[in-house]
N, C-alpha and C positions, 0 to 999 in steps of 0.2 A: 406245845404240841400243835400240829397242823391245823386240828379241828378248831382251835380256838380263835381263828381269824374271825372277822366280821362279814357276815353273809346275808343276803336278802332273806327275809323270814318267808316260810311257806307252812301252811297248816292245811289240815283237812277238817273243816269245822263239823260237818254232818255226813253221815253214810247211810244210804237207804238201799235195801236188798228186796227184790221181788223175784221169788221163785229161784233164788241162788243157792245152790246145794241144798242144805237142810232147812233153809229159811223160805218159808212162804212169803212172809212179809215181815221187815224188821227195820228199825231206824236207830241211829246212834247220833249222840252229839258228844264231841270230843273235848278234852282238855288240851290246852297248849303244851303242857309238859308230858307227863307219863300217863298212858292209857293202858290199864291192866286188865286182863280178862282170865279168869279161873273158871274151870270145869273139868269134868272127866273127859277123858279121850273118847272122841266121836261126838262130843256135845256140840260142836260147831264154833268153838273159839278160834281155831286156825282158819276157818272159812272167812272170819271177819278181816284177818290180816290179808288172806289171799283176794278178797274183794277189793282192798285197798291197792295191792299189786295189780290187780286187772284193770282198775282205772288208770294207773300210772303208766302201765307198759303195754296196755291193750290185750293182755293174755295173762292166764293163770300161772302161778309158779309151779303148779303141780300137773296141769293137764295140758297137752298141746291142742287137743280136740276142744273147741269151745262148747260142743253139746255136752260134754261131761260136767260142765258147771251148772247146767239146767237142772232144777229140782225133777225128780223121777215123776213123769206123768203130766208136766207142765209142758205148754205149747210155745211159751216164751220165757225169756230171762233178762233182767235189767239190773245193772249196778248205777247207782247215782251218788255222786259226791259234790259237795259244796267246799271249794277250795278257797283259801285266802292266801294271795301272793302279794305281799307289801301292801296290804290294806284293799286290794283289787279283789272282788269277788268273781270267780268263776266256776261254772257249773258244768260238770263232765257227766255224761251217761255213755254206758256201753253195755251192749247185751245183744241177744238173739231175738229177732222180731218172729212173727208167726210163720213167715215164708223161710225160717230158719237162716236168714241173712244177718250177718254180724254188722252192727251200726254202732259207730262211734261219733259223739257229737260233743262240741264245746259250746256252751251258751246257745244251745238249740241249733246250731249250724253242723252239719255233717261234713266230716274230713273227706277231702279228695283221695288221700292216701293215709293208711294206718300209721305209716313211718313217720308222717309229719307230726304225730304226737308225741313220738319218743324223745324224752329229755326235757320236755316241758314241765313235768312234775317228778323229778328224780327220787329214786327209791331204792333202799337196800333191804333185803330180806335174809334172815339168818334162820335156818330150820335144822333140826337133828339130822335129817336126811342128807344134808350137805356133806356128811363124813364120806359119802360116795364119791366126793370130788378126790379122795385119796385113793379108793379101792377100785372105782370103775375106770373105763377107758379114757383116752384123751379128749373124746368129744366133750365129755362134761367139763373139762378144765378149759377147752376152747370157749364153751358156752359162757363160762364165767368171764373170760376176757371180753367177749363180744357184747355181752349185756352190759358191762361196765362202761366200755369205751363208747359203745353206740349211744348212751344217754348224754354224752356231751360233745359227739364229733359226728355230724351229719354226713359229711365226706367218708368217713370209716364205714358208717351204715350203708351208704349207696354203693360204695366199694364191695362191701361184703355180699350184698344183695346181687350185684352184678357178677361177682366171682361165682357165688354158689349156682347162679342160673346157667353160667358158661360151663362150670364143671359138670351140671346135670346133662347138658346138651353133649358135650364131649364124651361122657360115659355112654349116653346112648348111642352116639355114633360108633364107639368101640364095641358095643354090643351087637350092632347090626353087622359090622365086620366079622365078628366072631361067629354070626349065624349064617355066614355064607355071602354076604354082599361084597361085591368087589372093592378092595381096599383102594381108598382115594386120599392121599395125604393131604392135599388142599382142603378137604372137609374139616379135618382136624385143625388145620391152621386158622381157620374162621374162628373158632372157640378158643383157640390158644392164645390169640391176640388179646382177647379180653382177660384171660386168666393172668397173663404177663403184666398186661397194663395195671391191673387191681393189686396183684399179689404182693409186689414190693413195697408198695404204700401200706397195706396191711401189716405186713412183717415190721416195718418200721415204727408204726404206731404201737403195735404189741410190745415191741421191744422197749419203747419208751415208757409204756405204761407199767410195766414189770420193774424197770430201773427206778422210776420216780416213786412207786409204791413199796419198794423193798424196805427203805429205812423206816417208814411209817408202820409197815407190818411188825417189823422187829421190836420197834417201840411199844407198840400195843400188846404183842405176845410178852414181853418183859413185863409189863404191868399185870397182866392176867396171871402169870406163872411165877411172879416174884423173881425174875431173872434166873429161873432154875435151869434153862437150856439154851443152846444156840440154834437158831433156826435160820434157813434160808430158801429162796425161791430162784429157780433157774429157768430162763425161757430157753426153749428148744425148738429150732426151725431149720429146716434144710437151706433156706434161703439165706441164712447167715453166713454160708460159706460157698454158695454157688449161685448162678441165676436160674431162674425158672426155665427160660428158653433151653439152656444146656440140659437140665435136668429131664424135661419132657422129650428132648431128642435121645438122651442116653437110655431112658426107660421105655422107649416106644414099643420094643418087642415085647416087653414084659407086660404093659399095659394091653397090647393086643391079645396076648394069652389069657390075662384075668379079666379083660374086658371092663377095665376100670381105671381110673387116673391114680397112679401110685405115688405121686409126687406133687407138692404144693403146699399152701398155707393151711389147708384142710387136715394136713398131717401134723401140725404144730402141737407142742405139748408143753406142760409146765413140770418141772421137777421139784418135789418138796422133800427137804433134808431137815433133820435134826441132830445136833451134835455131829455132822459130817457123814451121817447115814441116812438112808431112805426112810421117811416117816412111815411109809406103809408098813415096813418090817420091824423098826425099832422104836416106833412110838407107842406109848400107852394110850388108852382110849381117851383119858382125860387130856393128855398132850395132843392128840390128834384133834379133838374138839377144840382146844384152846387155840390151835394152829388155824382152823377154819374160822374161827370167830375173829381172831386178828387179822385174817385175811379180808374177811367182809369189811371190818372197820377201816382197814387201809383203802378199801373200795370207797367207803363212805367219805373218807378224807378227800380222795381224788375227785369224786363227783362235786363236792362241795367246792373245792378249789376251781374246777374247771366249769362249772355251771354258774358259780356265784350265788348259789342257793343252798340252804341246808337241806339235805334229802330227809324224806321220812325213813325212820329206821324201825324196821319190823323184827321183832325177837320171839320166836316160836319156841315154846317149851324150854325156857332157857335153863332149867336145871337138869335136863336129861343128858346123860352121857357126860356130865361135868361135875367135879366135886364141889362141894359148897364154898370152899375157899376161892375157887377161880370164878364161881358164879358171883359170889358177893364182891369181888374185886371188879368184875364186869360192871355189876349194877352201880358200884361207887363211881366208876368212870362216867356214868350217865349224868351224875350229879356235878361232879369235878370238871367234866370235859365240855359242858354245855353244849350237848347235841341238841338238836331241834326236837320237833315232836317225835315221840317214841310210843310204840305199841309192843306190849309184852303179854304173853300168855304162860300159864302154868297150870297144872293140875290141882295145885294146893293153894287155895286162897290165903290160908293163914301163914304158910311159908313165904309167899310172896309179899304180904303186907309186913311181915316181920323184917324182910330182906331190905324193905325199903322205907322203914319207919324213920330212919335219920336222913333220908333224902330230901333235899330242901326244896325240889321243884314241885310244881302243882301236880297233883295226881287225881286220877278218877278210876274206881274199880268197878268192874262188871263181873257178875255172876252168870255164866252161860249153862243152861241146862235144856239139852234137846231143842235147841233153837229159841228158847225162852229167855229173856233177858231181864236181869235185875240189877239195877244200878245202886251200889252200896255207898256210904258215907265217905267222903273224901278224906 
């Protein structure tokens, strides 16, 4: 399996939380293998995983606004992690200061751009709510592509930021025309040049990502489901069949009426099928959850290959919305496939310990109760 290749080791040794979510102050020391957290819903176990995600990608998995990660009533918030990359220690801090400014530092030095940090500490997070990738609009599925590719491709991330800025400006211009400002085609051309320059490169990379990860995804799904179903992922983009220059010109009248850009890579989508039918309509809850897990494990393999580093793997509420057979098959993979450092949460400590009792990698168990942490025997 692709994940078995030799990659550079990366670990997070220590994690410190200050006024992060429901933690006033907490510290964790982690094992190299499996780090398992059990507690009731709302106890704070998921917040630990999200803090790791925050350090790796400078943002919460769940909240776009940083202020929502700050403990209620606190003036500031800080997450600190001590990472080990091939034996070299790096200390990352990310938080909001008393002036409500977000600050990201590596070894005490502040970054000039947050984007420069993306990809240095690759991470994959799998949560129950990702079932929304199947049910929600295309924006969620594009975000999946963008988050995975951006961690290994700086050009892609820069292109994406330039595209989104130009798209925002073109839409603003269209809205002004719709509100009575005299139409000026040249004003739109200014932003369209950037859209065209970046869109084709983004489309090509997205297509390559789906093509490369599809075989890995199918293999992973087969392991989890015991090869019970046939699954596939199809990348959909207008740019696969037409140039953005032509699309923008063809849809100009419609764009002026709707006051927004109706063509481009911001309309791309992923089609999920099971046994030749849409997963959304024909997949059971267990099949859908297995599909998402396999999709994310394929992302893990992609990140490992293209970064040369074993990403951190964060598995939240692993038994929710998935039957025990599939969950145990997944946990067995953590042993047999030699993933890097893994973090797992569940509501039932006894169930989690039993599921992992034959797993050969090192383990550490944390019991979480409303922000209080107890380390159990390994």
